[in-house]
N, C-alpha and C positions, 0 to 999 in steps of 0.2 A: 135531168130535170130535178131541180131542188124542191124542198118542201115549201109550202105556202102557209101563211098565218093571216087570218082576217080578224081584225079587231073592230068591234062595233062600239062606237062612242069615241069622241075626240076630246073629252074632258081631261082632267089631270091624269087619270088612270090609264087612258089609252096610249098616249105617247110614251109614258114611262114604262109600260108593259112592252111596247114595241122596242124601246131602247134596250131593255134587259134581254129580250129574246134575241136581238141582233148581237149583243155581247156574248151570249151563250152559243149562238150558231150564226156566224157571219154570212153564210151562204143562204140563209133563210130569206124568202120573199115575203115582206110584210106589207099589208094593205090596211089602212085605217079608213073606216066609213064613218062619216059625220053628216048629220042632216043639216046642221047650221052652216053659216058662212065661214066660221073660224075654228081652227083646231088649236088646242092649248099647246104651247111650246115651252112653258115655264119649267116643266119638269126636266 
């Protein structure tokens, strides 16, 4: 069972943090929680 990372907030910081975490540990399970309808993907 791998490690889990939960990120609260889908603004610019959330997805960029998720991408950096996956680069450092590809086996990491990342979940992003966002209250709105859209998650930023520009980062």
